[in-house]
C-alpha positions in Angstrom: -2.2 1.4 -13.6 -3.0 4.8 -15.2 -2.0 8.1 -13.7 -5.7 8.8 -13.0 -6.0 5.6 -11.0 -2.8 6.4 -9.0 -4.3 9.9 -8.2 -7.6 8.3 -7.1 -5.7 5.8 -4.9 -3.5 8.5 -3.4 -6.7 10.5 -2.6 -8.2 7.5 -0.9 -5.3 7.3 1.5 -5.1 11.0 2.3 -7.4 10.7 5.2 -6.2 7.4 6.8 -4.5 7.8 10.1 -1.8 5.1 10.2 1.5 5.4 12.0 4.2 5.2 9.3 7.1 2.9 9.5 10.4 4.8 9.4 13.1 2.3 10.0 12.6 -0.4 7.4 15.2 -2.9 6.3 13.5 -4.1 3.1 13.2 -2.8 -0.4 10.1 -0.6 -0.9 9.6 -1.5 -4.6 7.1 -3.4 -6.7 7.8 -7.1 -6.5 9.6 -7.0 -3.2 8.3 -8.9 -0.2 7.4 -7.3 3.1 9.0 -9.4 5.8 6.9 -11.1 8.5 8.6 -8.8 11.1 6.1 -6.2 9.9 3.1 -7.5 11.8 0.4 -5.0 11.2 -1.1 -4.9 7.7 -4.1 -2.6 7.2 -7.2 -3.3 5.0 -7.3 -1.1 1.9 -10.2 1.4 1.6 -13.1 0.1 -0.6 -12.3 2.7 -3.3 -8.8 1.3 -3.7 -10.1 -2.3 -3.9 -12.5 -1.2 -6.7 -9.6 0.3 -8.7 -7.3 -2.7 -8.1 -9.7 -5.2 -9.6 -7.1 -7.9 -10.3 -6.2 -8.1 -6.6 -8.7 -10.3 -4.6 -7.4 -9.0 -1.3 -5.6 -5.8 -0.6 -3.6 -4.7 2.4 -1.3 -1.8 2.9 1.4 -0.3 5.2 2.8 3.2 5.2 6.5 3.6 4.9 7.6 7.2 5.5 5.6 9.2 2.9 4.6 6.2 0.8 1.6 3.9 0.8 2.7 0.4 0.1 -0.1 -1.8 -1.3 0.5 -5.6 -1.0 -1.0 -8.9 -1.7 -1.5 -10.3 1.9 -0.9 -14.0 1.2 2.5 -13.6 -0.4 3.2 -10.2 1.2 4.4 -9.1 -2.3 4.3 -5.4 -3.0 2.0 -4.6 -5.9 2.3 -0.9 -6.0 3.8 2.1 -4.1 2.1 5.4 -4.1 3.3 8.7 -2.8 1.1 9.9 0.1 -0.3 13.3 0.0 -2.4 15.3 2.5 
């Protein structure tokens, strides 16, 4: 993913109003799996899905100040973006 794409994705999430998770007991890094104890996964904005063309479905959670994008069937983290705004 290019830095421009990361910026576009970050902008896409700047206006979402999602309660961030603050007490997580899993690694927030690409390739890690979000445990099933995290029950609410949010649909990615359309602009994000258009940038992440290799991902058929896109869900996300917010952990502290990071947007964590994951593949919902496997719950595997595909990218982590710093949240701005």
